[in-house]
N, C-alpha and C positions, 0 to 999 in steps of 0.2 A: 631585701626581700627577693626570694627566688621563686619562680613559678613555671609550670609547664602546661601545655595544651589548653590555653585560655583563648577565647575568641578575642581578637584585637578590637580596639575601640571603633574602628571603621566597619567592623563586621565582615571584613575581608580577610581570608586566610586565618592562620592560627599562630599564636605565639608559642614556639616550641622550646624556647629557653629564654630566661630573663634573669638579670642580676643587677641590683643596685650596689654600687661600690661606694663605701663610706670614706669620708675625709678623715685622715689620721689626726688632724688638728682640731676639727670642730665636731666630728661625729655625724655631720650632716651628709646627705647623699652628694658625692662628688660628681657622679655621672651614672647613667643607666644604659645598659646594652641589652637589646632583645634580638632574638633570632626568629624570623617569620617564615612560615611555610610558603610555597609558591602561591602567588596571587597577583592579580593585576596591580600595578602596571608592569611588574617584573616578570611574572609567569615563571619564576624560579625562586629559590631561597634567597632571602635578603636579610641584612642586619641593619639595626638602627641604633645610633647613639643619641641620647638626649640628656639634657640637664647640665651640660658643661658650657656655660655662657660665653667663655672666651672664644670657642671655636664654632659654636652653634650646633644645631642638630645635623646629623649625617645619616643618609640612607644609601646603601649600596648593595647590589646583587653579589652573590658569592657562587663559587663553583660547587657543584655537587660533592666533589672530593673533600671539601672543607667543612661540610655540614656537621659531621660527627665530632670533629675537633672543636668547633665552636660550641656545639651543644654541650659537650662535656666540660669545656672551660666555664661556661655560664652556670652549669649545674654545680660545679665545685667552687665557683668564685675565683677562678685562676686568672687574675688580671694580667699577669706576665705573659701567659699564653696568648691572650687577645692582643697585647702590645706587640708580641713577636710576629703574630699573623699580619697585623696592620696597625702601625703606630697611631694612626688617626682614629682608630676605634677606642683607644684608651688614652686620650690626651691628658687626663687627670692623673695618670700613673707616672711616678718617677722611678725609672729602672735602677738608679743608683741607691736610692733609699729602700726600694721595694715597697713603697707606700703610695696611697692615693691621696690627692689633695683637691679640695673644692676650688673652683675658679678664683674665689676671693683670697685664697692662700698663695696663689702664684703671683709673682711679679711679671707682668706681661710686657713684652718688647716687640711691637709690630715691625715687621720687615717690609710689608706691603699690605695691600687691602686684603689679601688672602693668605698671608704667611705670618705666623706669630711664634716667637721664641718665648720661653718662660723660665723663670728661676723658682724652684721649689723653696719651701721654708728652710731647708738645710743648705741652700746655696747651689744646688745642682742645676745647670742650664741644659735645656733640651728644646728641640723644635716641637711645638704643640700642634701646629698644622702648617702645611706647605702649599705653595702655589700649585 
């Protein structure tokens, strides 16, 4: 599902871009990424990753120069662009396959409490989140 200019659930700011990325194996949502307009606590644009249980949800502020890139990537469902911008925004994406996978499809290998490697269903290994 993609949507624009929606009031976010907290009633603070606006969701300027959103995309649910589907798992190539199950068809279920592998993860969702949303671009939010400036609002407290950030008072600047910020992105939010949700729905990928291996890494947990992520919220981070972004530079104004990146807003249009991320807005367009979400509008077009360009997961590779998100991954190239920040790999932790698209932990569900395997760059070698070019596909997204739900957390249940990855073989997880924790390195520490905050660092996880994963192996996708095709056998490609990558860092899903780092320290």
